[in-house]
N, C-alpha and C positions, 0 to 999 in steps of 0.2 A: 400414542402419547410420547414415546421415546423420541420420535422424530419431531413432533410438534413442540415439545417443551423448550428446546434451545431457542426456538423462534418466539414463542409466546411469553416465556418467563421474563426476559429483560425488557421487552416492549411493555408488558403490564407494569413492571416495576418502575420503568421510566415515566410512564403516564401517571402512576401513583405519586412519584416524587414531584412532578410538575403540578399535579392537582393539589397536593398537600401544602406545598410551600407557596404556590402562586408565582407565576412568572415575573410579575412586576414588583413583587415584594420579597424576593428570595435572597436579598443581600445578607450574608452571614459573616460577621466579623467579630473578633474577640473584643473589640472596643465597644461593642454594643451592650456589654454586661455579661454577667456570669450565666444568666438564663440563655442568652443567645449563643454564648460559647458552648454550653452544654448541648443545645440543639444542634449546633454545627458538628460537634464531635459525634453525636448519635447519627446524624446524617452521613458522615464519613464512614462510620462502621457499617451502616446498612448498605451503602453504595459499594463498598469493597466486598461485603458478603454476597451481594447479588452477582458481582463479576466472578467471584470464586465459584459460586454455585453454577453459574452459566458455563464456566470451563468444564466442570464436572458433567453437566448435562450434554455438552457437545461431545466429550470423550465417550460418554455412555452411548450416545447415538451412533457414533462412528464404530464403536466396538460391537454393538448389537445389530446395526444395520436396520433395514426396513424401509417401507414407503407408505405413503398415505395419499389418497385422492381427496382433495378438498371439495371440488364440485366440477361438473361438466358444463361447458357452454354448448357444445354439440357432441355428436358421437365420437369425433376425433379430436376435438379441441377441449382440453381439460386443464385444470389447475391442480397441481399436486407436488408433493415432495418425495424425494428418494435419495438414499445415501449410497454413493459410489466412491471409487478411489479418488478421483479428482476433487469431488466435492468435499470428501473427508480431509484431504490435505489442506485445502483453503480454509475450511471451517475451523480445524484445530489451530491453524496458524492465526486466524482472526481472533479466536477466543483467548489465546495466550498473549498475543500482542496487546489486546484490549485490556487484559488483566494487569499486565506490567505497566502499561501507560496509565491505567486507572490509579494504580498505587502512587505513581509519580504525581498525578494530577491532584491528589489530596493535599499535598504540600504546596503545589504550584498555585492552586486556586485560592489559597489563603491570602494571596497577594492580588487577587482579582475580585471584581464585583460579580454578584449573582452566581455563586458556585452551584446552587441547587438547580438553576436553569441549565447550566452546563452538564451537570450530572444526569439530569432527566433525559436530555436529548442524546447524550453519550450512550446511555443504556438502550434507548430505542434503536439507535443506529446499529448496534452490534446484533440485535435480534433480526433486523432487516437483512444484514449482511449474511448471517447464517442461513436465513431463508433463501437468499440468492444462491448461496453455495449448494444448498440441498434441492434446488429446483429440479423437477423431473422433466420439464419441457421448456421450450423457448418462450411461450406465452407467460408462464409463471415467472420465469427468469426476468422477463421484461417488466412485469408488474413490480417485482422487488427492486429491480434496477432503478426505476423511476422513484419508488419510495425511498431508496437510499439517497438519491439526490436531494429530495425535499427534506428529509429528516436530518441530513448532515449539513444543510445550509445554515441552520442556527449556530453550528460550531464555528463556521467562518465569520458569521455576523456577530459573534458573542460580545465583543467590546463596543459595538455600535458606534464607532467613530466614523467619520466621513470616509476614511480609507477602507474601513471594514465593510461598510455598506456597498461601496463601489466594487470591492473585491468579491463580495457575496453575489452581487448582480452579475458580474462577469462569470463567476463559477456557475450560476444558474443558467445563464444564456448559453454558454458553451455546452454544458451538460445536456440541457433540453434540446438544443440544436443538433448535437450529435446523436441523441436518442431518436429524434424524429427522422434523421437520415437513416439510421438503422431500421426504423419502423417500416420504411419502404421495402427493405429486404425481407422483413418478417412477413409482410403481406404477400410478397411474391412467392416466397418459399411455401407459405400456407396454400396458395393457389395451385402450386405445382405438385407438392408432396402430400398436403393434407395433414398428415401426422407429424407434429413437430416435437415429439418426445425424443429425448437424448438417447442415443445408442452408440456404444463404443465403435469407432471406425466410420460412423456416418450412416445415413439412411439412403443416400442417393447412389444409384447404380449408373454405369456409363450410358445405358439406354435412357434413363430418366434425364440425365444431364444433356444428352443430345437433343431431347425433345423440349428443352427449356432454353430458348435463345437468349434470354436476359439473365440467366443464372449467374454468370460471372460478374455482370454489372451489379446485380443485387448483392452478391457476396462482398464485392469491393466497397459498396456503400456501407455495408454493415461493419467492415473492417475499419473504415475511416470514422464512422459514427461512434462505434464502441471504443475505438482507439482514442477518442477524445478524453475519456476518463483515465486512460493510461498515459496521457500526455504525449501522444504521438503527433509529430508534425503532419499537417499544418494547424491542428486544433489543440495546441499545447499551451496557449497563452494564459489560461486561467491559473496554472500551477504556480509560477513565480509571483503572481499577484496575490493569491489566496494565502500562501504560507506565511509571509512576514506579518500579516495583520491578525492572524488567528492565534489563540493561545498555543503555547508550545505543545501541550498534549494533543490538541486538535491537529496541529501541523504534523505531529508524529504519525497519527493514524491516517491522515489524508495521504501522506507520502508512502507509508509502509503497507497499508491495508486497502484503503479505498481506491487507490490507483490500480490495485490488483483486481478490482471488480471488472475493469475494462479488459484486463488480461483473461480473466475467467470467461468473459463473454466470447472472446475470440477462440479460446480453447473449446468451448461448447459448440460454436458455429462450425469451425474448421474440422474438428476432430470427433465431434459427437453428433453432428447433424448433416453437413454436406459431405464430409469425408476428404482426407488429404489426397486420396487417389484421384479425385475429380479435379482438384486444383493444381496438383503438381505439374510443373512445366507450362502453365498458362501465363498470360499477361498479368493476371491477378497476383500470382506469386512474385513475379519480377517487380511489379510496382510496389508491392508490400515490402519486399526486401529493400528496395531503394529508399522508401520512406523511413524504414527503421534505421538503416545505416546513416542516413542524413540526420535523423534525430539524435542518434548516439553522438555523432561528431559535433553537431550544433549545440546540444545541451552541455557537453564538456567544455566547449569554447566559452559559452556564456557564463558557466560557473567559474571558469578560470578568471574571467574579467570582472566578476561581480564582487563588490566590497561589503555588502550587507550580509551578515553571516547566514541567517535563515534563508535569505533569497538565494545565496550560493548553494545551500543544500537543496533548495527547490529545483534549481536548474540541474543539479546533480541527479535528482530523481527523474527529470525529463530524460536524461541520458541513460541512466541505469535501467529504468523500466523498459526502454527500447532494446536493451540487451535481451530481455525476455521475449519481446515481440520478434526480434530477429531470429532467435532460436525457434520460435513457433513457425515463422515464415519459411524456414528451411524444409519443413515437412519431412524430416529425417528423424529416426529414433534417437540417435545420439544428440542431435540438436534439441529435440523435444525434452530429453532428460536434462540437458543443460539449462533449458528455459525454466522448467519447473523447480529445479534445485535453486536456481538464482532467484526465483520468487521467494523462497524461504530465506535464503541468505540475505537478500536485499532488505527484506522486511525486518529481520533481526538487526542488521547493521544500521539502517536508516532510522529505525526507532531509537536506537542508542544515540545516534548523532543528534537527533532533534531533542531528545530528552536532555542531553548534555547542553545544548543551546539554551533550553529553558532554565536549567540550573544556573548557567552563567548569567542570564538576564535577571533572574531573581536575586542572585547573590551579589552581582556587581553593577547591573544596569547596562553593561556593555552589549551593543548590538552589531557593531561594525568589526570587521576582521582586523583593521589596524588598531583597534583598542585592546586586542587580546594579548598584546605583548606583555610578557611577565606573568601570564595567568598561572603558570606553574607554581608561583610563590603563594598564590591564593588557594588554588584547588589542585594540588598535585595528583591526588588519586583520581579525581574526575577527569583530568586531562590525560592521565594514563589510559583510562578507559576509552577516551576519544581516540587516542593513538592506536589502540588495538582495533577499534572499529574502522579507522581510516586505512590501516594496512589491509584489512579484510576487503574493503571496498575497492582498493587498488588491485587486489588479486595477488598479493605476495604470499607465498607458502610459508608456514603451514596454515594460514588463515583460510576461512571458508570460501571467500570470493575466488580464490585460485581454482577450486574444484569446479565450480559452475562454468567459469570462463574457459577452462580446459575442455570441457564437454562442448561448449559453444564453438570454440575454434576448430576442434577436430570434426565436429558434426558439420560445420560449414565446408571444410575441405572435402568431406566424404559425401556431400549431398548431391553432387552432380549438377549443380546450378550454374556452372560456367564461370564467367568473369566475376559475377556477384559473390559466388561461393569463395573465390580466392581473395576478393576484396574484403570480405568480412573480417578475417583475422587481422588484416592490416588496420582497419578502422578500430577494432577492439584494442589493439596495442597502442595506437595513437591516443585513444580515449583513456587508457590506463595511465599513460604518461601525463596527460592533462589532469587526471584525477589526483595523481601524486602532486602535481603542481598547485592545485587549489586546496588540498587537505593538509599536506605535510608541513608547509611553512607555518601554519597555526601552531602545530606541536613544537617545531624548532624554536620559534620566537617565544613560545610560552615557557619552555624550559631553559632556553639559552638566549635571553634577550640582548646580550651583548654587553661589553664593558661600559658603554656610555649610558646604560640603563641603571638608574639609581633607585628605582621604585618610588620616586616622589609622587607620581600620579596615584599609585596605590595608597600611599600614606595620606594624600590630600583627600581622597574619597573615604577615608576612615576604614579601609579594608584591611584585613589581616588574614593570616593563614587559617582558613576555615572552610572545610568541605561542606557541600550541600547537606540539608537535613536527611535523616535516614530514609524517609519515604521517597526522597528524590534520588539519593545515591544508590540505594539497593537495586532498583530496576536497571540503572546504568551499568552497574558492576555485573549483574547477571547476564545482561545482553552482550556485554563485551566478552565475558567468558564463553558465552554460546557462540560468538563469532569465531573464537579460536577452536573450541571443542568440535564444532561441526566441521571444521576443516581438517582436524586431526582424525576424526572418526566419522567420515561421511557415509560409511557403508550402509547402515540401516535406511537412511533417507534415500540414497541413490537406488537401493534395491527396491524400495517401495515405488519410486517414480518409474523405474524400469518396468515394473509390472503394469503400471498404467500405460506406458508406451507400448508394451507388447499387446495390450488389448485394442489399441486404436490403429496399429499398423498391420 
């Protein structure tokens, strides 16, 4: 029950919310009268209580450990859950980011229609994600992976505009297409190995790999297929389309958590099933490294050129998640440590940035970068949090991004991967400069709009110096503080990740 509760609890609560309110009649606004207002407030409290209890259940499962077999398809093909180091890291991160984003969404969804529908699917998705993190084998993982795509689709479709429907379809087609590409690899690994349960360091020996002529092809298909969810080139196109049309809380978890499901898939395949020793030095490693470096550079360039704020952050996610994939592709302990620490840091930072974007949209209606001039006169504290998160994403010490990027750069140079290993730090540095180029001008023009700026546009819109509501501002402040503190005191996290690295190498 300790392992099952974090999966079943939010799913059951989400289904109950959808069943009680009704998907089509779940509009909750204060203008509908005092009864509707009271109902909405009660729903908000229940929603936040479920998320808080879910975080407790996840931490209890991680602390207590354990495993459970759900049922067996054959003697070797089973569905089950098990708590290990890698799964614990991703599950705790998921629960905490979901809780903080959920707090923000209570204030944000007061300005959107159908909040109950959003709450219901939001709760279901977190249960599915925890099930994915705790999956004991590849078949279980794949089941939860497909469930994650289907249950998160309504978050993208929420506003049901023409653009939202088109973005949702693109998200669905890319995700299912990538999953089907990965399914070929799963079938092949099952035929070769039989047992697809996760084992630190992998299950394949050199003899098994030599007797499987299509092993490398199958693994590469899985890397590209699961890499779709992580936004890796060439199947990255859904990310910049889905983010701008989804509500800001949905954009935050899509960028910060759901993209990490693709990362988790590659961690499981390379380090817990096939084994890094089998893939190191092969064409698969070279091709994977090339794709990740290309994605890092391409995503940064597209973000630099983009004028829509949330779309700029989406292209930034394309680039930054491939930092993680690059570290994994090195198949080196230091690079692996940098990759998993960047998973945590990027999730914290990008959640903060997207929640800030949501607060700006609700408070001012501004969606384009060129509209944010003088924002410091309206939301000085929120813009300060944006500044801290931006410095962390760039990788400026003492903020957290510097720590993970240091590990990635040193791991790349020590990996023995030849030209690509030396090219890695160069691309990372170029990307850092581009990141500064598309994030810092917003802060500079927000606080220092120039002598020619008289604030007339702010006055014309009836805006004044007013920070976002507490439910919106509190998660942004906490995440910005975490982006700094994790950089100043990274020891516990890096020590935990190094234990995972020691187990798989």
